C-alpha positions as CSV (number, residue, x, y, z in Angstrom):
1,M,-171.7,-31.1,-30.5
2,L,-173.6,-28.7,-28.3
3,A,-174.3,-31.2,-25.5
4,D,-171.4,-30.4,-23.8
5,A,-171.0,-26.6,-24.9
6,P,-170.8,-24.3,-21.6
7,L,-173.4,-21.9,-20.9
8,A,-172.5,-18.4,-22.5
9,R,-175.1,-16.2,-20.8
10,G,-178.9,-16.3,-20.0
11,H,-181.4,-14.1,-17.6
12,A,-184.0,-14.9,-15.5
13,G,-187.1,-13.0,-14.4
14,L,-190.8,-13.2,-12.8
15,Y,-193.6,-14.1,-15.2
16,D,-196.6,-12.1,-13.9
17,M,-199.7,-14.2,-14.4
18,S,-203.1,-14.5,-12.9
19,P,-204.4,-18.1,-12.3
20,D,-206.6,-18.4,-15.6
21,E,-203.6,-16.4,-17.3
22,K,-205.9,-13.5,-18.0
23,A,-205.3,-9.7,-16.6
24,I,-207.2,-8.5,-13.5
25,L,-208.4,-5.2,-13.8
26,D,-210.4,-4.1,-10.8
27,R,-210.4,-2.6,-7.4
28,V,-208.5,-4.1,-4.6
29,P,-210.6,-5.9,-2.6
30,G,-210.8,-4.7,1.4
31,V,-208.3,-1.7,0.1
32,N,-210.0,1.7,-0.4
33,G,-208.9,3.6,-3.3
34,A,-206.5,0.6,-4.6
35,Y,-207.0,-0.5,-8.2
36,M,-205.1,-3.2,-10.0
37,A,-204.0,-3.8,-13.5
38,V,-202.3,-7.0,-13.2
39,G,-201.4,-10.4,-14.4
40,F,-200.6,-9.4,-18.1
41,S,-196.8,-10.5,-18.1
42,G,-195.7,-10.5,-21.7
43,T,-198.9,-9.3,-23.3
44,G,-199.6,-6.3,-21.1
45,F,-197.7,-3.8,-23.3
46,K,-199.9,-4.2,-26.4
47,T,-202.7,-3.5,-24.6
48,A,-201.8,-0.7,-22.1
49,P,-203.6,2.1,-24.2
50,A,-206.7,0.6,-23.7
51,V,-206.3,-0.8,-20.1
52,G,-205.2,2.7,-19.4
53,A,-208.3,4.4,-20.5
54,C,-210.8,1.5,-18.9
55,M,-208.8,1.9,-15.6
56,T,-209.1,5.8,-15.7
57,E,-212.8,5.6,-16.0
58,L,-213.0,2.7,-13.6
59,I,-211.3,5.0,-11.1
60,T,-212.8,8.1,-12.0
61,E,-216.7,7.6,-12.9
62,G,-217.0,3.8,-10.8
63,R,-217.0,1.8,-14.0
64,A,-215.2,1.5,-17.7
65,R,-217.2,2.3,-20.3
66,T,-214.8,2.4,-23.2
67,V,-215.0,-1.4,-23.2
68,D,-216.9,-3.4,-20.4
69,I,-213.7,-4.8,-18.3
70,T,-216.2,-7.0,-16.1
71,P,-214.7,-10.4,-16.9
72,F,-211.6,-9.2,-15.9
73,R,-212.8,-8.6,-12.1
74,W,-211.0,-9.9,-9.3
75,S,-213.8,-11.9,-7.9
76,R,-214.1,-14.4,-11.1
77,F,-211.7,-16.6,-9.0
78,D,-213.9,-16.8,-6.2
79,E,-216.9,-17.4,-8.4
80,K,-215.3,-20.4,-10.0
81,A,-215.7,-18.7,-13.2
82,P,-211.9,-18.2,-14.7
83,L,-211.6,-16.9,-18.5
84,H,-210.6,-19.4,-20.9
85,G,-209.5,-19.0,-24.5
86,G,-209.0,-15.8,-26.6
87,A,-211.8,-13.5,-27.4
88,E,-215.0,-15.3,-26.6
89,Y,-215.8,-13.0,-23.5
90,V,-216.6,-10.6,-26.2
91,E,-219.7,-12.0,-26.9
92,Q,-220.6,-12.6,-23.3
93,Y,-219.9,-9.3,-22.3
94,P,-220.6,-6.7,-25.4
95,M,-219.4,-3.3,-25.4
96,H,-222.1,-0.7,-23.8
């Protein structure tokens, strides 16, 4: 019965994803004073308080100290070092 049912309504939008589907938290390369916290798409709202704290530290102190955000650097794509999976980066990059 549903095969010929008309579409009643729908929606569309952009899905903001990085190449490895993980966030990018870093300075914008080549643009002094510009920073990015992008690539979260559907999960960004859940991490917004922590990301805000880390980005504030990066901007005001030169590095995030609450949590090491190095794994989320922009250069990981040029370095051929994308993030994979879930939280294994925590073991590679422990908190300071």
